[in-house]
N, C-alpha and C positions, 0 to 999 in steps of 0.2 A: 633425566629417570632413575628410580630405583635400581641397586645392584638385582634382586629378584627377578622384575620384569625385565632386564638383559639379558639374564642366564635364558630363560624365557625364551627371547626371540632369539637370541642366538642357537637351543635346543629346536626351536622350531626352522632354520635356515637348516639344518641338520636331515631334518625329517623330510624337507621340500629334497634336497638333493637326495637321500636314501630312497624314496618313493622313486624317483627318474632312473634308479638303477640298484636296485634291491637284490641284484648277482654279486656288487660288490666282493671283494673280500674281507673278511672278515680283521683282520688288519688295519686293512684300507676305512675301514669305517669306524674302526675305534680312535685310526688318527682324523680324519673327519672331524671325531666327537671332539676331542679333546682342542683342536684348534678350535673349531664353531665355541664350546665353552670360553675358552681364555682368551681368545680374539675379542667378544661379544664383552669381555670385564676389563682388559688391558687399559679402554683409553680412559680411565679411573685412577689409574695408578699414580696420578696425580695428589692423589689425597694425602698421602704421605707427607707432604707441602707442611700441614695440619700441624704436624708433629715437630716441624720448624719452627714457627711461627703464622696466628692468626693473616699475620701481613701476607706472607709469604703466599697465603694458600689462598687470598684472595683475587691475590693478583696472577697466582699461577692456573687457578683453578677451570678446563675446557676449553685450554690455548692452544700449547703446542703438542700433547696427545690426542686432541680432537681437533687437530687438522689435518689436513687433506697429505698433507709431509709427514707428518706425526705416525698416521694409522700405515702411512707406506711401508716405513721405515718398520712399525710392527709388527705386518704383514710381511717381508720379509726373515726379521730374529726368531717369528712362529714357527715357517715353514723351516727353517732350521733346526729350531728346537725338537720336531715331529720329523725328522727328515727319519728318525729311528724305529721308528713306529714302521712307515711306508717309504722307503727314499725312492723311489720308481714312479711317484706323483706328485713331482716338489709344483708344479704348475697348478694342477688341481689345490693341494692343498693351499698353496699361494693365494688363489683367487677366494678359497669359502674363507680367509683367515681377513683379505683387503672387504669383503664381501660386509660382514658379522660385524668388524673394527666398523665400516659405513653404516652399518644399521643403528649401532649404539650411536654416533654423532646426530644420523637421522633423527632417531626418536630426542636428544638431546636438543637438535632447533625445538622440536615443536613443542618446547616447558619454556619457560616464559625468562626465566634465568639468561639465558642466551648462551650462544657458541661461537668462536672465534677459528672457525672452519674455515679459513683464509688464509692463517696467521701461520711466517711472521708477515706475508705478503700486508693480508688486510687484519687492522687487528679491532677490528670492528666485532661485536657479539650481533648475530644472527638469531631471532629467538619469533618464534609463528605464535607462542601465546594457546598453544590448542588442546593440547594438555596438561594439568598439573603436574608436579613435580612426581607424584605418586598417583596415578590415577587405578587403581583395585578392579573397574571393570574391564579397563584394556589389559591387566593382567589377568583376568581371569579369561575373556579371550581369546588369548594366545595361548593358556596353558591349555584350551579346551581340548585338541589335537592330541596334546603328552597322553590326556587322562583314556581319551577314548581309544587311544593305540593301547593303555595299560590295561584297558580292558575287552581286548582283543579281538576286533573291528577293524577294518581294512584299513593298511595305511595310507593310500592316495585320496581317500572320503575324509578319512581326519584332518588330512593337511587343507583339502580343502574347505571344510566346515570351519577350524582357526582360521583359515587366512580369511574369511567371507565375513566371521564376524568379529574378525580385530578389524577389515576397512569400513563395513558399516558404522563403528563406534566411531572410526576418525572423522569418517561422512557426518557423525550427529554433529562431530566439534567443529568439523569445518563449515557447513552450515550457520551456526552457533556465531559464531565468528563474523560470517556473511549477514545475516541479521544485522548485527548491530554496527557495520560499515555502511554498511544498505541506509540502514537510520539516522546516521548524522552526515551522509553524502547528502542526503537532502536537507539537512538541516547545519550547512557551512556556516552561518552567519551565530551558532551557538560555540563555537570553538572548535578547535582542536581534538580531536577523536584520539586516546590514544588506547594502546592495550593493557588486557588487564591479567590477571592469573586467572584461568578457568576454575571453579568448584571442582573438585576430587569426586564429588558422587550429582543430584541432581544436575543430568544434562539441561534441561530444559531451561535452566536461570543462568544468566551469562552475565557479569560484571563488567565494566566499562568503566575508565577515566576521563573526560572529558576538561581540556585546558580554556580555559574562559579567555575572552579579550583581555579582562585587565589582571592574567598571569593568574585568578586564583583556579582552584583545582575540585571538582564534584568529583565522587563518588557514585552510582550508582550500579543498576543490575536490567538485565532486561529478560522476560520472559517470553515461552510459547503464548502465551493466554495473556499477556498484560504490557502495554507501551511501557518505553523506558521511564523509571523512576531516579530520583536522587536522594541518597539519605546522607550524604554530610557534603560538608565545602569548604574547603581547607585554602587558608591564605599561606603565601610565596613569598611575598615579600618582604615580611619582618626576618624570615632569614639569613640574609646577607651577616649579620653582626655574627651569629649561632658558626653557619656555614666555614666563615672567618677560622671561626677558633677552630674546629675540629679540623682544619686543614693544616692545623700547625703536625698534628700524628700523623704518620706510615698508616696504622689501620683507617686513619679517616678520609686520608685523600684517596685509600686504594677499595674502599667504601665509596665513596660518591664517582669513581669514576665506572661502576657496574649500575648504581642506583639512576636507575630509569624514571620515577616520578617521586623524586623528595618528599620528607614527611617528616617535619623536625616538633619536635616541643620540650620540654625542660619540667623541673622534678626536683625539688627542694631537696637536702643531703642533711647532715649533720655536719658535713664535711665543707659544704658549697650549695653548688647549681650541676647536674646530672643535665645533659643534654642529648638529645636522645635525635638519632635520624633512621627513619627505616624507607625501605622502597614500597613507596604505594601501590604497585603492580603486584607483588607478595601481599594477600591478605586473603581472607575466606569470611567472609561479611563484613562485620566488624571488626575483627582479630590481626593484628599484626605478624606474621612467622617468628621472625627475629629483624633484631635492631643493632647499631654500636650504638655507645654510650662513650661521653666526656666528661669529668666530673674538674668544673674550676671555679675557683676562689679568688678574692681581692691580694694582686700582688701586694706585699710588704713595702713596696716602694711609696715614693712621695708620688707619683704619677696618680693623680687620680683616674678613675675609670679603665687602670690596663688590671689586666686579667690571670692568671696563671693558669696553668694545664694541670692539673694535678695526676690523674689515670685516664684510661681510656679504655673499653673492652667492648667484647661482643656478646650480644645476649642471644641465645635462640628458643626461649619460652617465649611464646604467644601472648599479646596485650593487645589492650582495647583500646580503639583507635581512642584517641585523644578526640575531647570537643573544641577544646583552644590552643589548637597547635602553631605552630611559629615561633621563635624568637627574637628580640630585638635586642640592642645592648642597654636599651632604657631598662627594658622588664627584666634580664638577667641581674641589672644593680640591686635593682628594687627588691630582688629575690634575697641576695648576698645582703642587705641593712637588718 
């Protein structure tokens, strides 16, 4: 989730605690608020790896600092830091820090990106695909209690209203996931259903990905008032040669470790052919929000058909879904001629 949502959730945990202990000393209130806000953001400290390299960021983001062991260590550190504000409630501060860091990890698990919350024992990334990476309605429902509190209403009622709104929105999102799963469970012969990124708005729509028996991918969506419809089919078989080229770079290997539904295509450039790879789970309608790319050209050696990797990169701007994705060695050679 985005950092504003994490901060709002941290403030929500503080408000829930304060509603249960409104007579707490002012120094303790300040300490709990500080720990709540810092713990709600601390797991994302791994974004500093982006300053080192894109490859390191892809490999480490949402791993160590988002694991159970990592948030426990951060809770101990934050408790030690905030002892200057109120040193007589270390147990409470540790609990508040642990809860807020845990809520951060839980909300990240609800998104499609995936979180290695059991790292280093289990390196698998868990993703429930319930919320978009930035969900404005979820943020607004979480911030509702804060706005009511600032208006001077009762603190306990504010917390209850905000919590109820947030849980109702989560229930709608979970119901959408269940609707898609239920449909494809009844039609298992069609293929394997894969999870997909839900839209930031429009809760009545739920995208899906279907892996057919011939390994092709179908992208579509289900709505509350219409049956599933497919709007794109992608070939996966011709991608093998291009995947081998992409794995020559550290960036390509790191991206493929995260990629759950690879969608590949090629584009001609002035210096060669650009091979592009995106994750089909991350899309908004017909748009792919980010992808990696690698430019290749024919080697100057005598070995015909040998390709040289010129450069690679990671793009964060959304691109339209290609109509004819996939690339084979033959297609790449034709573009280079």
